C-alpha positions as CSV (number, residue, x, y, z in Angstrom):
1,X,0.0,0.0,0.0
2,X,2.7,2.4,-0.9
3,X,1.5,5.4,-2.7
4,X,3.9,7.3,-5.1
5,X,6.9,5.2,-3.8
6,X,6.3,6.3,-0.2
7,X,6.4,3.4,2.3
8,X,4.5,4.3,5.4
9,X,5.8,3.0,8.7
10,X,4.7,3.3,12.3
11,X,7.1,4.8,14.8
12,X,7.9,1.3,15.9
13,X,9.3,0.6,12.4
14,X,6.4,-1.8,11.5
15,X,5.4,-1.1,7.9
16,X,1.8,0.2,7.7
17,X,0.7,-2.5,5.2
18,X,1.8,-5.3,7.5
19,X,-0.3,-3.8,10.3
20,X,-3.3,-3.4,8.1
21,X,-3.1,-6.9,6.7
22,X,-2.6,-8.3,10.2
23,X,-5.9,-6.6,11.1
24,X,-7.6,-8.0,8.1
25,X,-6.6,-11.6,8.8
26,X,-7.1,-11.2,12.6
27,X,-10.6,-9.8,12.2
28,X,-11.5,-12.5,9.6
29,X,-10.2,-15.2,12.0
30,X,-12.1,-13.7,14.9
31,X,-15.3,-13.6,12.9
32,X,-14.9,-17.3,12.0
33,X,-14.2,-18.4,15.6
34,X,-17.0,-16.4,17.1
35,X,-19.4,-17.7,14.4
36,X,-18.4,-21.3,15.2
37,X,-18.8,-20.7,18.9
38,X,-22.2,-19.1,18.4
39,X,-23.4,-21.9,16.1
40,X,-22.2,-24.6,18.6
41,X,-24.1,-22.7,21.3
42,X,-27.4,-22.9,19.5
43,X,-27.3,-19.6,17.6
44,X,-27.8,-19.6,13.9
45,X,-25.8,-18.2,11.0
46,X,-27.9,-15.5,9.3
47,X,-25.7,-15.0,6.2
48,X,-27.2,-17.4,3.6
49,X,-23.9,-18.1,1.8
50,X,-22.1,-18.8,5.0
51,X,-24.9,-20.9,6.3
52,X,-24.8,-23.1,3.1
53,X,-21.0,-23.4,3.3
54,X,-21.3,-24.3,7.0
55,X,-24.1,-26.8,6.3
56,X,-22.2,-28.4,3.4
57,X,-18.7,-28.5,4.6
58,X,-18.8,-27.7,8.4
59,X,-16.1,-25.4,9.8
60,X,-13.9,-26.0,6.8
61,X,-16.5,-24.4,4.6
62,X,-16.6,-21.3,6.7
63,X,-12.9,-21.0,6.8
64,X,-12.7,-21.5,3.0
65,X,-15.3,-18.8,2.5
66,X,-13.5,-16.3,4.6
67,X,-10.2,-17.3,3.0
68,X,-11.8,-16.6,-0.4
69,X,-13.0,-13.2,0.8
70,X,-9.5,-12.2,2.0
71,X,-7.9,-13.5,-1.2
72,X,-10.4,-11.6,-3.3
73,X,-9.6,-8.5,-1.3
74,X,-5.9,-9.0,-2.0
75,X,-6.6,-9.2,-5.7
76,X,-8.7,-6.0,-5.6
77,X,-5.9,-4.2,-3.7
78,X,-3.3,-5.4,-6.2
79,X,-5.3,-4.5,-9.3
80,X,-6.9,-1.2,-8.6
81,X,-5.4,2.3,-7.9
82,X,-4.0,2.7,-4.4
83,X,-6.8,4.9,-3.1
84,X,-9.5,2.4,-4.1
85,X,-7.4,-0.4,-2.6
86,X,-7.2,1.5,0.6
87,X,-11.0,2.0,0.6
88,X,-11.6,-1.7,-0.1
89,X,-9.4,-2.7,2.9
90,X,-11.0,-0.1,5.1
91,X,-14.5,-1.3,4.1
92,X,-13.5,-4.9,4.8
93,X,-12.0,-4.0,8.2
94,X,-15.0,-2.0,9.2
95,X,-17.5,-4.7,8.2
96,X,-15.5,-7.3,9.9
97,X,-15.1,-5.2,13.1
98,X,-18.9,-4.8,13.2
99,X,-19.4,-8.6,12.6
100,X,-16.9,-9.5,15.4
101,X,-18.5,-7.0,17.8
102,X,-22.0,-8.2,17.0
103,X,-21.0,-11.9,17.3
104,X,-19.2,-11.3,20.6
105,X,-22.3,-9.5,21.9
106,X,-24.6,-12.3,20.8
107,X,-22.4,-15.1,22.1
108,X,-21.9,-13.3,25.5
109,X,-25.7,-12.5,25.9
110,X,-27.5,-15.3,24.2
111,X,-25.4,-18.4,24.3
112,X,-26.0,-18.9,28.0
113,X,-29.7,-18.8,27.4
114,X,-29.5,-21.8,25.0
115,X,-27.9,-24.2,27.4
């Protein structure tokens, strides 16, 4: 995610793209884990594509679906101008952050009611 040959780094020396992609992968993994915990605790997956992947292939289907989404994001970032790539990554991170927060709230509030 270098723009005009400028490589952004944090004060710690960590390159900005590494931090951003770590957030992308971490949020995607957290979403998968919380979804699986919720489904095993009697909650249901509301995303119809994820629900079908989960029904057909179990946890591997959900992991595969999320891996496909992150891979598609990487292709978009690679193929489009930098500002659009930044927007795509930001959009992905924001939606994943919402999903992780929502799943965490549901699991913490509702899962205990299902037991």
